C-alpha positions in Angstrom: 98.9 11.0 98.1 102.3 10.7 96.4 105.0 8.1 96.5 106.9 9.6 99.4 103.8 10.3 101.5 102.6 6.7 101.1 105.9 5.2 102.0 106.1 7.5 105.0 102.6 6.6 106.1 103.5 2.9 106.0 106.6 3.4 108.1 104.9 5.6 110.7 102.0 3.2 111.0 104.2 0.3 112.1 106.1 2.4 114.6 103.1 4.2 116.3 100.5 1.5 115.7 102.4 -1.8 115.8 99.3 -3.9 116.6 97.2 -2.7 113.7 98.5 -5.2 111.1 98.1 -8.1 113.5 94.6 -7.1 114.6 93.7 -6.6 110.9 94.7 -10.1 110.1 92.7 -11.7 112.9 89.6 -9.7 111.9 89.9 -10.5 108.3 90.4 -14.2 108.9 86.8 -14.3 109.9 85.6 -13.0 106.6 87.1 -14.7 103.6 85.8 -12.0 101.2 87.4 -9.2 103.2 90.6 -11.1 103.3 90.7 -11.7 99.5 89.8 -8.0 98.9 92.6 -6.9 101.2 95.2 -9.1 99.6 94.0 -8.0 96.1 94.2 -4.3 97.1 97.6 -4.8 98.8 99.0 -6.5 95.7 98.1 -3.6 93.4 99.4 -1.0 95.7 102.4 0.7 94.1 103.7 2.6 97.0 101.7 1.6 100.1 103.6 -1.0 102.1 102.5 -3.5 104.7 105.5 -3.6 107.0 106.5 -5.5 110.1 109.3 -5.1 112.6 112.2 -7.6 112.3 113.6 -8.8 115.6 111.6 -6.2 117.5 112.6 -7.5 121.0 116.3 -7.1 120.2 115.9 -3.5 119.1 113.6 -2.7 121.9 116.1 -4.1 124.4 118.9 -2.0 122.9 116.8 1.2 123.0 115.4 0.8 126.6 118.1 -1.1 128.4 121.3 0.2 126.8 120.5 3.5 125.2 118.0 4.6 127.9 115.4 5.6 125.3 111.8 4.9 126.5 109.2 3.5 124.2 107.0 6.6 124.7 109.8 9.0 123.8 110.7 6.9 120.7 107.2 6.7 119.4 106.6 10.4 120.2 109.2 11.3 117.6 107.1 9.7 114.9 103.8 11.2 115.9 102.3 13.6 113.5 102.0 17.2 114.7 98.9 18.0 116.7 97.1 20.8 114.8 93.7 20.4 116.3 92.3 18.5 113.3 94.2 15.3 113.8 97.5 15.0 112.0 98.0 12.6 109.2 100.3 9.6 109.8 102.6 10.6 106.9 103.2 13.9 108.6 105.3 12.2 111.2 108.1 11.9 108.7 109.7 14.5 106.4 111.2 13.3 103.2 114.8 14.5 102.7 115.4 13.2 99.2 116.8 10.2 97.3 120.5 9.9 98.1 123.4 7.7 97.0 123.9 5.2 94.2 121.6 2.6 95.9 118.5 4.7 95.3 117.8 4.9 99.0 115.1 7.2 100.3 115.6 9.2 103.5 113.2 10.6 106.0 113.7 12.5 109.2 111.3 12.5 112.1 109.6 15.9 112.8 111.9 16.4 115.8 115.0 15.5 113.8 116.1 12.9 116.3 115.9 9.9 114.0 116.4 9.1 110.3 114.7 6.4 108.3 116.7 5.0 105.4 115.5 2.5 102.9 117.6 -0.5 102.1 116.4 -1.4 98.6 119.1 -3.9 97.5 118.4 -7.5 98.4 122.1 -8.2 98.9 122.2 -5.5 101.6 119.1 -6.1 103.6 119.5 -9.8 103.5 123.1 -9.4 104.8 122.0 -7.3 107.7 119.1 -9.7 108.6 120.9 -13.0 108.1 124.5 -12.3 108.9 125.2 -9.0 110.7 122.1 -8.4 112.9 123.0 -10.8 115.7 126.7 -9.7 116.0 125.6 -6.1 115.8 123.0 -6.4 118.6 125.4 -8.2 120.9 128.2 -5.7 120.1 126.2 -2.6 120.6 124.9 -3.9 123.9 128.4 -4.2 125.3 130.1 -1.2 123.6 128.2 2.0 124.5 130.9 4.2 123.0 130.9 2.4 119.6 131.0 4.7 116.6 128.7 2.4 114.6 125.4 4.2 114.0 122.7 3.2 116.4 119.9 1.4 114.5 116.7 1.5 116.5 114.4 -0.6 114.3 114.6 -2.8 111.2 111.4 -2.9 109.1 110.6 -5.4 106.4 107.6 -6.6 104.4 104.7 -8.3 106.2 102.6 -11.0 104.7 101.4 -9.1 101.6 103.2 -9.1 98.3 102.6 -5.9 96.3 103.2 -4.9 92.7 105.2 -1.9 93.9 107.7 -4.3 95.6 107.9 -6.5 92.6 108.6 -3.5 90.3 110.8 -2.0 93.0 108.8 1.2 93.0 108.7 1.1 96.8 111.6 -0.1 98.9 110.7 -3.1 101.0 113.2 -2.7 103.9 114.0 0.3 106.1 116.2 1.0 109.1 115.4 3.6 111.8 118.7 5.1 113.0 119.9 8.0 115.2 120.5 11.3 113.6 123.9 12.7 114.7 123.0 16.0 113.0 120.3 16.4 115.7 120.4 20.0 116.9 121.3 21.5 113.6 117.9 23.0 113.0 117.9 24.5 116.5 121.3 26.0 115.8 120.0 27.5 112.6 117.0 29.0 114.4 119.4 30.6 116.9 121.2 32.1 113.9 124.4 30.1 114.6 126.8 29.2 111.8 125.6 26.2 109.8 127.1 22.8 110.6 129.4 21.1 108.1 129.4 17.4 107.3 131.4 14.9 105.2 130.7 11.3 104.2 134.3 9.9 104.0 135.6 6.8 102.3 139.1 6.0 101.1 139.4 7.8 97.7 142.4 5.8 96.5 140.2 3.1 95.1 139.0 2.8 91.5 135.8 4.6 91.0 134.6 4.2 87.3 132.4 7.3 87.5 135.4 9.4 88.4 138.4 7.6 86.8 137.1 6.6 83.3 137.7 9.5 80.9 138.3 11.7 84.0 134.6 11.6 84.8 133.6 13.1 81.4 131.1 10.3 80.8 129.3 10.9 84.1 126.9 13.6 85.1 127.7 16.1 87.8 124.9 14.8 89.9 126.4 11.3 89.9 129.9 12.6 90.7 128.5 14.6 93.6 127.4 11.3 95.2 130.9 10.0 95.4 132.7 10.1 98.8 133.7 13.5 100.1 137.2 14.6 101.0 138.1 16.4 104.2 140.8 18.9 103.4 141.6 19.9 107.0 142.5 18.3 110.3 140.7 17.3 113.4 142.9 18.7 116.2 142.7 16.5 119.2 144.5 15.9 122.5 146.6 12.7 122.7 143.9 11.1 124.9 141.1 12.0 122.5 143.0 10.7 119.6 143.9 7.4 121.3 140.3 6.8 122.2 139.1 7.7 118.7 141.6 5.3 117.0 140.8 2.5 119.5 137.1 2.8 118.8 137.7 2.8 115.1 139.9 -0.3 115.2 137.4 -2.2 117.4 134.3 -1.3 115.3 136.0 -2.0 112.0 137.3 -5.3 113.3 133.6 -6.4 113.8 132.7 -5.3 110.3 135.8 -7.1 108.8 134.9 -10.3 110.6 131.4 -10.2 109.1 132.9 -9.5 105.5 131.6 -5.9 105.3 133.3 -3.3 103.0 132.5 0.2 101.7 131.3 1.7 105.0 132.0 5.3 105.6 132.9 7.8 108.4 130.3 10.5 108.7 132.0 13.5 110.2 130.2 16.6 111.5 132.0 19.8 112.4 130.3 22.5 114.5 132.0 25.9 114.7 132.3 27.4 118.2 131.5 31.1 118.3 134.6 33.2 119.2 133.0 34.3 122.5 132.5 30.7 123.5 136.0 29.5 122.7 138.3 28.8 125.7 140.9 31.3 126.8 143.5 28.6 126.8 143.9 25.2 125.0 143.7 23.4 128.4 140.1 24.6 128.9 137.3 22.8 127.0 135.1 24.8 124.5 131.6 25.8 125.6 129.5 22.9 124.3 126.2 24.2 125.4 124.8 23.9 121.9 125.3 20.1 121.9 122.0 18.2 122.7 122.3 15.7 125.5 118.9 14.1 125.4 118.1 10.8 123.6 119.0 9.4 121.1 122.5 10.9 121.7 123.1 9.3 125.2 124.3 7.3 127.0 127.2 7.4 127.5 127.0 10.9 128.9 128.7 13.7 127.0 131.3 14.3 125.8 131.3 11.5 123.2 131.7 11.3 119.5 127.9 10.8 119.4 127.1 14.1 121.2 130.3 16.1 120.4 134.0 16.2 121.2 135.6 19.6 121.6 138.7 20.0 119.4 142.0 20.6 121.3 142.2 24.2 120.1 138.6 24.9 121.2 137.4 26.1 117.8 135.2 23.2 116.8 133.0 20.4 118.2 133.2 17.2 116.2 130.8 14.3 115.9 131.5 11.1 114.0 129.7 7.8 113.2 130.3 4.8 111.0 127.6 4.4 108.4 126.5 2.1 105.5 128.0 -1.2 106.6 125.6 -3.4 104.6 127.8 -4.3 101.6 129.2 -7.8 102.1 131.7 -9.6 99.8 129.9 -13.0 99.9 126.5 -11.8 98.6 125.5 -12.4 95.0 125.6 -8.8 93.8 129.0 -8.0 95.3 130.4 -11.2 93.8 129.1 -10.1 90.3 130.6 -6.7 90.7 133.9 -8.2 91.7 133.9 -10.4 88.6 133.3 -7.4 86.4 136.1 -5.3 87.9 138.5 -8.3 87.7 137.6 -8.7 84.1 138.2 -5.0 83.5 141.6 -5.1 85.2 142.6 -8.2 83.1 141.3 -7.3 79.7 141.1 -3.5 79.5 143.2 -1.6 82.0 144.6 -2.4 85.4 142.9 0.1 87.8 142.8 -2.0 90.9 139.8 -2.8 93.0 136.8 -0.7 93.8 135.8 -0.1 97.4 133.0 -2.6 96.9 135.2 -5.3 95.4 138.2 -5.3 97.6 138.7 -7.6 100.6 137.3 -6.7 104.1 140.8 -6.6 105.6 142.2 -4.5 102.9 139.3 -2.0 103.0 139.6 -1.8 106.8 143.4 -1.0 106.5 142.8 1.8 104.0 139.8 3.1 106.0 141.8 3.3 109.2 144.7 5.0 107.4 142.3 7.6 106.0 140.9 8.3 109.5 144.4 8.6 111.0 145.3 11.0 108.2 142.7 13.6 109.1 143.7 13.7 112.8 146.4 16.0 114.2 147.5 15.6 117.8 148.1 18.8 119.8 150.3 18.6 122.8 149.6 20.4 126.0 150.2 24.2 126.3 153.5 23.7 128.2 155.3 21.9 125.4 153.6 23.9 122.6 154.2 21.1 120.2 151.8 19.8 117.5 152.4 16.2 116.3 150.8 15.1 113.1 149.3 11.6 112.9 
């Protein structure tokens, strides 16, 4: 069994069999030799993880009471397929590659409803656990329309210390989050046009990979991991645009208050087939391809989580704020800030990076970026289009 399969098995086990670890501990405590052998085996495991749920009651309350996602439906998404021979636990997740500069691993559940992302950096998972988690839970419980990605579970190491964790061969912390690309595979099977997506951050910051020697010292693979650019407009009605900006301002205020920077807007664009487009701009597009079952609701569609029809009826858009785990007051961000300040002082003044700027300044540029990709279309009677 390879690295990805062993990590997947560890994750699925704690979701579908949460009592196994606890029962195992109680049983082993009666047999000191078994306990020693288990700890010895766990220590030398390179990829196998002994995980536990962090603040499980808080996430369970969010899922059941506020997002109307039953425990049975949630667990069922992680169950391995039934093939008559008994599916293996690791088959409940599908690896979708290592992504981003952080070295995070990504998995999707077999039904595509949830993603599992590793949080390997200590500065990031400790920030979420110690600083952001309580405000996040409280905020998401009272703001059902929030664009912040819905995190359904937070997994961390249990009692065992392993060689894989020490050598950082296996990430110790993971989040389970909704997948706003849910429905894409079904659309592909129906031979509909593939969905487009962008991971957007302000590009006006100093990115050494891009800006030093015009990127000549960096591989194409590294450059491809930088933030995307959306060279188009999201055409919205005035009401849609006002709500979108209000949500962005409120969500980013929470992140700024907690000292977070470098988060991104994940944008999904679904093309509406010509025969499904409205005959007039005052009629909504046919959104029958948009899934309405959990984890996408509530609130009921339309929402930025399920899909908002563009004012011209040509597209359906989804949006979510991701990757809000980088905080200015943690040790690694402080060190990076020192390095960039030294660069600007001694070598060349290029300004801050998105990970070394202040939370308020990053929020300002992020909101400006979001406003820049929106165009407001007036009603049919006026026939005017106002650029935001």
